[in-house]
C-alpha positions in Angstrom: -3.7 -31.1 6.2 -1.3 -28.3 5.3 1.9 -29.8 3.7 4.6 -29.9 6.3 7.6 -29.9 3.8 6.8 -26.3 2.3 9.9 -24.6 1.3 8.4 -21.2 0.5 5.1 -19.2 0.4 4.6 -15.7 -1.2 2.2 -13.0 -1.6 2.5 -11.1 -4.9 1.7 -7.5 -5.3 0.0 -8.4 -8.5 -0.8 -11.4 -10.8 1.7 -11.1 -13.2 4.5 -10.9 -10.9 3.0 -13.8 -8.8 3.1 -16.0 -11.8 6.7 -15.1 -12.5 7.6 -16.1 -9.0 5.8 -19.5 -9.5 7.8 -20.0 -12.8 11.0 -19.8 -11.0 10.1 -22.1 -8.5 8.7 -24.7 -11.0 11.9 -24.4 -13.1 13.7 -25.4 -9.9 11.5 -28.5 -9.6 9.4 -27.2 -6.8 5.6 -27.8 -7.5 3.6 -24.6 -6.7 0.1 -23.6 -6.8 -1.0 -20.0 -6.9 -4.2 -18.9 -5.2 -6.2 -15.8 -5.7 -7.0 -15.6 -1.9 -5.1 -17.1 1.3 -5.7 -20.8 0.8 -7.7 -22.8 3.4 -6.6 -26.4 4.5 -9.0 -27.6 2.0 -7.6 -25.5 -0.7 -4.2 -26.7 0.0 -5.4 -30.5 0.2 -6.4 -30.0 -3.5 -2.8 -29.8 -4.4 -1.0 -32.2 -2.1 2.1 -32.4 -4.5 3.2 -28.8 -4.0 6.1 -27.6 -1.9 5.4 -23.9 -2.3 2.5 -21.8 -2.9 1.5 -18.0 -3.6 -1.3 -15.7 -3.1 -1.8 -13.3 -6.2 -2.7 -10.0 -4.5 -3.5 -6.5 -6.0 -1.7 -4.4 -3.4 0.6 -2.6 -6.1 -2.5 -0.6 -6.6 -3.6 0.0 -2.9 -3.3 2.8 -0.5 -1.5 2.1 2.8 -4.7 1.8 4.6 -6.0 -0.9 2.0 -2.6 -2.7 2.3 -3.0 -2.8 6.0 -6.5 -4.3 5.9 -5.3 -6.9 3.0 -1.9 -7.8 4.1 -2.1 -8.3 7.9 -4.6 -11.5 7.6 -2.7 -12.8 4.6 0.6 -12.6 6.2 -0.9 -14.4 9.4 -2.0 -17.1 7.1 1.6 -17.4 5.5 3.0 -17.3 8.9 1.0 -20.6 10.0 1.5 -22.6 6.8 5.0 -24.0 8.0 7.0 -22.6 5.1 10.5 -21.9 5.9 10.6 -18.8 3.8 8.0 -16.0 3.3 8.3 -13.7 0.3 6.4 -10.4 -0.5 6.8 -10.4 -4.1 7.1 -6.9 -5.8 7.7 -5.9 -9.3 11.3 -6.1 -10.5 11.2 -2.4 -11.2 10.2 -1.7 -7.7 7.0 0.0 -8.5 5.7 1.8 -5.3 5.4 5.2 -3.6 4.4 6.3 -0.1 0.9 6.7 -1.3 0.2 3.7 -3.5 1.7 0.1 -3.4 4.1 0.9 -0.5 6.8 -1.6 -0.2 7.9 0.0 3.1 4.3 -0.4 4.4 4.4 -4.1 3.5 7.9 -4.5 5.2 6.2 -2.7 8.5 3.4 -5.1 8.4 5.5 -8.2 7.7 8.0 -7.4 10.3 5.2 -7.1 13.0 3.8 -10.5 11.9 7.0 -12.5 11.4 9.5 -10.7 13.6 12.4 -11.6 11.6 15.9 -10.9 12.7 16.1 -8.7 9.5 14.2 -8.2 6.4 16.1 -9.6 3.2 15.8 -7.2 0.0 16.4 -9.0 -3.2 15.4 -6.8 -6.3 18.1 -8.1 -8.8 16.9 -10.6 -11.4 19.7 -10.9 -13.9 17.9 -13.4 -16.0 15.1 -10.8 -16.5 17.5 -7.8 -17.2 17.1 -6.5 -13.6 20.7 -5.8 -11.9 21.4 -4.1 -8.7 24.9 -2.4 -8.1 25.9 -0.4 -5.0 22.3 -0.1 -4.1 21.2 1.2 -7.5 18.8 -0.7 -9.7 19.2 -1.0 -13.3 16.6 -2.5 -15.8 16.3 -3.6 -19.1 13.7 -2.0 -21.5 11.5 -5.0 -21.6 11.9 -8.4 -20.3 12.7 -11.2 -22.5 13.8 -8.6 -25.1 17.0 -7.2 -26.4 16.3 -3.7 -25.2 18.9 -1.5 -23.6 19.6 -1.4 -20.0 19.0 1.9 -18.0 19.3 3.1 -14.5 15.9 3.0 -13.1 15.4 7.0 -12.8 16.3 7.1 -16.5 14.3 4.3 -17.6 12.4 5.1 -20.9 9.2 3.6 -19.5 9.5 3.4 -15.7 10.6 7.0 -15.3 7.5 7.9 -16.9 5.1 5.5 -15.2 1.5 7.3 -14.8 1.3 6.7 -11.1 4.7 5.4 -9.7 7.5 7.1 -11.7 10.9 6.1 -10.8 12.8 9.3 -9.7 15.4 7.5 -7.5 17.5 4.6 -8.4 19.0 4.0 -5.1 16.6 1.6 -3.5 17.7 2.4 0.1 16.7 6.1 -0.6 13.6 5.2 -2.4 12.5 2.9 0.5 13.2 5.5 3.1 10.3 7.5 1.9 8.2 4.5 2.7 9.5 3.2 5.9 11.4 4.5 9.0 13.3 1.3 9.3 17.0 1.4 8.3 18.5 -0.3 5.2 22.1 -1.5 4.9 23.6 -3.1 2.0 25.7 -6.2 1.0 27.2 -5.0 -2.3 28.5 -6.8 -5.5 32.1 -6.7 -4.3 31.1 -8.5 -0.7 28.8 -10.9 -2.5 32.0 -12.3 -4.2 33.8 -12.9 -1.1 33.8 -16.4 0.6 30.8 -17.6 2.2 32.3 -17.2 5.6 33.4 -13.8 5.0 30.1 -12.7 3.5 28.2 -14.2 6.3 30.3 -12.3 8.8 29.6 -9.0 6.8 25.9 -9.8 6.9 25.8 -10.4 10.6 27.5 -6.9 11.2 25.1 -5.3 8.6 22.1 -6.9 10.5 23.1 -5.4 13.9 22.8 -2.0 12.6 20.0 -2.2 10.3 16.2 -3.7 10.0 16.4 -4.3 6.3 19.4 -5.7 4.4 19.5 -4.9 0.5 21.5 -7.7 -1.6 23.5 -6.3 -4.8 23.1 -8.8 -7.8 24.7 -8.2 -11.2 25.3 -11.5 -12.6 23.4 -14.8 -12.4 26.0 -16.7 -10.6 25.8 -14.3 -7.7 22.2 -15.2 -7.1 22.9 -18.6 -5.3 25.5 -16.8 -3.2 22.6 -14.4 -2.0 20.4 -17.8 -1.2 23.2 -19.2 0.8 23.3 -16.2 3.0 19.5 -15.9 3.5 18.6 -19.7 3.8 19.9 -20.3 7.2 17.5 -17.6 8.7 14.6 -19.6 7.8 12.8 -22.6 9.4 9.5 -24.3 9.7 8.7 -22.9 13.1 10.2 -19.5 12.5 10.2 -18.2 8.8 12.3 -15.8 7.3 10.7 -12.7 5.8 12.1 -11.3 2.4 11.0 -8.9 0.1 11.8 -8.2 -3.6 11.2 -9.5 -7.2 11.5 -13.1 -8.2 15.2 -12.7 -7.4 14.3 -14.1 -4.1 13.1 -17.3 -5.7 16.3 -17.3 -7.9 18.5 -17.1 -5.2 17.0 -19.6 -2.8 16.4 -22.1 -5.5 19.8 -21.7 -7.0 21.3 -22.6 -3.5 18.9 -25.2 -3.0 19.6 -26.7 -6.2 23.5 -26.7 -5.4 22.8 -28.3 -2.0 20.6 -31.1 -3.7 17.5 -30.0 -1.9 15.8 -29.5 -5.2 16.5 -30.3 -8.6 16.1 -28.2 -11.8 13.3 -29.1 -14.2 14.5 -29.4 -17.8 11.6 -31.1 -19.5 8.2 -29.3 -20.4 5.2 -30.5 -22.2 5.0 -28.8 -25.6 1.9 -26.5 -25.2 1.4 -26.3 -29.2 -0.6 -23.7 -31.0 -4.0 -22.4 -29.8 -5.9 -20.5 -32.3 -7.8 -18.2 -32.0 -6.2 -16.5 -29.3 -8.1 -14.2 -27.0 -6.1 -11.2 -25.5 -7.4 -8.6 -22.9 -5.0 -5.9 -22.0 -5.2 -3.2 -19.4 -1.6 -2.3 -19.8 -0.4 1.2 -20.6 3.3 0.1 -21.3 5.0 1.2 -24.5 6.3 -2.2 -24.9 2.8 -3.8 -24.7 1.7 -1.0 -27.4 4.3 -2.3 -29.6 3.2 -5.9 -29.1 -0.4 -4.9 -30.1 0.7 -3.1 -33.2 2.9 -6.1 -34.3 -0.2 -8.6 -33.7 -2.4 -6.4 -35.8 -0.1 -6.2 -38.6 0.1 -10.1 -38.5 -3.7 -10.9 -38.6 -5.0 -10.2 -35.3 -8.1 -8.1 -34.9 -8.7 -5.4 -32.1 -11.6 -4.1 -29.8 -10.6 -0.8 -28.4 -12.6 0.0 -25.4 -14.1 3.3 -25.2 -12.3 4.1 -21.8 -13.4 7.9 -21.6 -17.0 6.8 -21.8 -16.4 4.3 -18.9 -14.5 7.0 -16.9 -17.5 9.2 -17.6 -20.0 6.6 -16.5 -21.8 6.8 -20.0 -20.8 3.4 -21.2 -23.2 0.4 -21.5 -21.7 -1.3 -18.4 -22.9 -4.8 -20.1 -20.5 -4.2 -22.9 -22.8 -6.2 -25.2 -21.3 -4.7 -28.4 -18.0 -5.5 -27.5 -18.9 -9.0 -26.5 -20.7 -9.4 -29.8 -17.7 -8.4 -31.7 -15.2 -10.6 -29.6 -17.4 -13.5 -30.3 -17.8 -12.8 -34.0 -14.1 -12.6 -34.4 -13.5 -15.9 -32.6 -16.2 -17.5 -34.4 -14.2 -16.7 -37.7 -11.2 -18.1 -36.3 -9.6 -14.7 -35.9 -7.5 -14.0 -32.8 -8.4 -10.7 -31.0 -7.0 -8.1 -28.7 -9.3 -6.2 -26.3 -7.3 -3.2 -25.0 -8.0 -0.1 -22.8 -5.1 1.9 -24.1 -2.0 1.4 -25.9 0.2 3.8 -23.9 -0.2 6.9 -21.7 0.2 8.8 -24.9 -3.0 7.3 -25.9 -5.9 9.8 -26.5 -8.3 7.6 -24.6 -5.8 7.4 -21.6 -5.3 11.0 -21.5 -9.3 11.8 -21.9 -10.3 9.5 -19.2 -7.4 10.6 -16.8 -8.7 14.3 -17.4 -12.3 13.2 -16.7 -11.2 11.5 -13.2 -9.1 14.6 -12.5 -12.2 16.9 -13.1 -14.1 14.9 -10.7 -11.6 15.7 -8.1 -9.8 12.3 -7.7 -6.3 12.2 -6.7 -3.7 10.1 -8.8 -3.8 7.4 -6.4 -7.6 7.2 -6.4 -7.6 7.4 -10.3 -5.2 4.4 -10.2 -7.3 2.4 -8.0 -10.5 3.1 -9.7 -9.1 2.5 -13.2 -7.7 -0.8 -12.4 -11.0 -1.9 -10.9 -13.2 -0.5 -13.9 -10.9 -1.7 -16.6 -10.2 -5.0 -15.0 -14.1 -5.6 -14.6 -14.7 -4.5 -18.0 -12.0 -6.9 -19.7 -13.0 -9.8 -17.3 -16.8 -9.4 -18.0 -16.1 -9.2 -21.8 -13.7 -12.2 -21.7 -16.1 -14.3 -19.5 -19.2 -13.9 -21.8 -17.2 -14.4 -24.8 -15.7 -17.6 -23.7 -19.1 -18.9 -22.6 -20.4 -18.4 -25.8 -17.5 -19.7 -28.1 -15.0 -21.8 -25.9 -11.3 -21.1 -26.6 -8.2 -23.0 -25.4 -6.0 -20.0 -24.5 -6.4 -16.4 -22.8 -3.6 -13.9 -22.4 -4.3 -11.0 -19.8 -1.7 -8.3 -20.1 -1.1 -5.3 -17.6 0.0 -6.0 -13.9 -2.6 -3.6 -12.1 -5.7 -4.9 -14.1 -4.7 -8.6 -14.1 -5.9 -9.4 -10.5 -9.3 -7.7 -11.2 -9.4 -9.7 -14.6 -8.7 -13.0 -13.1 -11.5 -12.5 -10.1 -13.9 -11.4 -12.5 -13.3 -14.5 -14.5 -14.0 -16.7 -11.4 -10.3 -17.8 -11.4 -9.6 -19.4 -7.8 -6.0 -20.8 -8.5 -3.6 -21.7 -11.1 -0.9 -24.1 -11.9 1.9 -23.7 -14.3 2.0 -26.0 -17.6 5.1 -24.7 -19.3 7.3 -21.8 -19.8 6.3 -19.4 -22.4 8.2 -16.2 -22.0 10.5 -15.2 -19.1 8.5 -14.2 -16.2 5.2 -15.0 -18.0 4.4 -18.8 -17.9 1.6 -20.6 -19.4 -0.9 -21.8 -16.7 -4.1 -23.8 -16.2 -6.9 -22.1 -14.5 -8.9 -23.6 -11.8 -12.1 -21.9 -11.8 -15.1 -23.8 -10.5 -18.7 -22.9 -11.8 -16.9 -20.5 -14.6 -16.3 -20.9 -18.3 -12.7 -20.1 -17.5 -12.3 -23.5 -15.7 -9.3 -25.5 -17.2 -8.5 -22.7 -19.5 -4.9 -22.0 -20.5 -4.1 -18.6 -19.2 -1.0 -16.6 -19.5 -0.4 -13.3 -17.5 1.7 -10.9 -18.8 3.3 -7.7 -17.2 3.7 -4.6 -19.1 7.5 -5.0 -19.3 7.6 -8.6 -20.5 8.2 -10.1 -23.9 9.5 -9.0 -27.3 7.2 -7.3 -30.0 5.9 -10.7 -31.4 4.8 -11.7 -27.9 1.2 -12.5 -28.7 2.0 -14.2 -32.0 4.3 -16.4 -29.9 1.6 -16.9 -27.3 -0.8 -18.2 -29.9 1.8 -20.6 -31.3 2.7 -21.9 -27.8 6.5 -21.7 -28.7 8.8 -22.4 -25.9 
């Protein structure tokens, strides 16, 4: 039977973002399971203790047509789950464009499936360094780091993203290129008003708009947003929200204040797990610094020949890379297998040019790259783990992480303990795979300080 006390169900546009949402729910004392595909009643029955669940998708790297084919049946499954709130989880830097990962397309589909009075849009996540003021998004350079905060269109990384560069910080203007639905705003000054006044302002905004964006600058404002959103959801008629894990922060902050849930403060100590295996499909400069730091502190590396992969001349069995990984692990050495270190990596540039010369569009390049790199990393990891079992695996890169997880045979994960903000340590449920029971950590490109992989190996909380 489907649990009848579900508070929330979500669909994540990539795997790393999905584990971020799961972590917020778990920290609020809401047991959560994260699935690779829409769960059946049998799947949910394996996790009878949950009060929330998520589906880790890959729509951030999909075209609108692919999103339509993927999201509509997934949303239908979420609609019948009985959860009071349904959330389409997107990256906290709002990665999207009309051609790929269109958040507007997801809103259009969700509106048709859930028919909400309005769509809540919550992107601010102050604890992750994501702030929204008068509709404009600001983001820290890195999550769980001491980086400076930049307006999104001037962000050193996101403004130069290879497929969805941020050229507009006003989220309403950004979204208007992806959907014809109108967007209103509850700004940071209105958020500070009394609940009664803010509710009245929200009602006025709903009358004139299909979507309502909520500003958020400080952590104390998140429960205020939750108080405004929560009354619109019920088990028979769920409310549909779109945004970062700020949606979970807002709702759980309110639920905890109301005594509906209770924050969890005690976690098991993960402890060290050496050697650590890391597979990275990230091209973020933050991940690049993390790789360099790890290599300077005893990690070994295997740099995939991505230009050969792009050209179709590489051995698709990756026997040499698998053998190298096994040798390093057998010697007790932690190893990082990566596809590039940044968009300035010569491998990235050469592979990208190869795809361009084949006549592929940027959207087609992004989709194909995620598939090829994710399958390569997943296959290498799967064969290496089968030969020399390890305790812990880190998968870095939002766009490739879902492909890696599927190639590994992972069907679902549950959170073990926090590791770094937005990237918890999880336990994999992967029947008939060497990854079954594996401790796995999914790290987005913007997550963590430069010592991240060393911290992951030590299991520090």
